[in-house]
VOTI-856663 format. One record per residue (C-alpha): y, z, x; residue number from 0. Coordinates in pm, 1 decimal. Layout:
// VOTI-856663
Y, Z, X, NUM
...
This chain:
// VOTI-856663
1193.6, -1302.6, -1259.6, 0
1240.7, -1133.1, -922.7, 1
1086.6, -810.4, -1054.3, 2
773.3, -1005.0, -1150.3, 3
729.6, -1130.5, -794.0, 4
751.9, -780.2, -656.6, 5
517.3, -647.5, -923.1, 6
264.8, -904.7, -805.3, 7
303.2, -778.3, -447.2, 8
242.2, -424.5, -567.0, 9
-60.8, -535.0, -768.4, 10
-202.0, -719.8, -466.0, 11
-151.0, -409.0, -253.3, 12
-341.7, -199.8, -506.7, 13
-626.8, -454.0, -503.3, 14
-637.6, -440.6, -123.2, 15
-652.8, -61.1, -129.7, 16
-937.5, -74.5, -382.1, 17
-1142.4, -306.0, -159.4, 18
-1077.2, -112.6, 162.3, 19
-1328.9, 151.6, 263.2, 20
-1209.2, 506.2, 326.5, 21
-1448.0, 776.1, 451.0, 22
-1362.9, 1089.8, 255.0, 23
-1533.7, 1302.2, 520.9, 24
-1292.9, 1171.4, 784.0, 25
-968.0, 1369.5, 773.9, 26
-756.0, 1079.7, 902.8, 27
-896.7, 840.0, 643.1, 28
-822.1, 1088.1, 365.7, 29
-468.2, 1141.7, 494.0, 30
-399.8, 767.0, 515.3, 31
-528.2, 712.4, 162.3, 32
-315.8, 1000.6, 33.2, 33
-1.7, 854.1, 194.7, 34
-78.1, 504.4, 66.0, 35
-120.8, 636.0, -287.5, 36
202.8, 834.3, -255.0, 37
399.8, 522.6, -160.6, 38
235.6, 316.8, -436.1, 39
334.5, 586.2, -684.5, 40
689.4, 583.2, -550.0, 41
701.8, 203.0, -575.2, 42
593.9, 214.9, -940.8, 43
861.7, 474.9, -1016.8, 44
1129.4, 268.5, -840.7, 45
1013.0, -40.1, -1028.7, 46
1067.3, 137.1, -1361.5, 47
1419.5, 229.2, -1246.1, 48
1475.6, -134.0, -1141.4, 49
1553.3, -25.7, -784.0, 50
1420.8, -328.7, -597.7, 51
1522.1, -222.8, -246.0, 52
1352.8, 117.9, -272.5, 53
1046.1, -36.0, -435.8, 54
1016.8, -298.4, -162.4, 55
1052.4, -27.9, 103.1, 56
775.0, 183.4, -52.9, 57
546.4, -121.6, -82.2, 58
612.6, -210.1, 281.7, 59
536.4, 143.3, 400.1, 60
208.8, 151.6, 206.4, 61
118.1, -193.4, 339.2, 62
184.2, -83.7, 695.5, 63
-41.2, 220.5, 661.4, 64
-313.1, 12.5, 496.4, 65
-295.4, -255.0, 766.0, 66
-313.3, 13.4, 1036.6, 67
-619.2, 167.3, 869.0, 68
-788.6, -170.8, 838.2, 69
-727.7, -247.0, 1205.4, 70
-852.2, 95.1, 1321.0, 71
-1170.4, 64.5, 1113.4, 72
-1241.5, -302.8, 1185.7, 73
-1179.9, -411.8, 826.4, 74
-880.9, -633.2, 896.3, 75
-759.1, -903.2, 1126.3, 76
-428.9, -978.0, 1287.8, 77
-229.1, -1252.2, 1123.1, 78
28.1, -1425.7, 1337.8, 79
């Protein structure tokens, strides 16, 4: 049951990445997207190994990069 909750968080992260705009001509945008995809890939691999802590860490890292990108590009808002 716990794995399902985390899988949902990973799925939501992937949806957020899909709806966020990245300018492929901008080097920083491309680098951020590459790092986000790396951490999502790591999270999926950890999920298959049933390593919740590592999966959660990878999801958090990807989320942090995505949130930073959204703030820098005006696509997000701060949530308190």
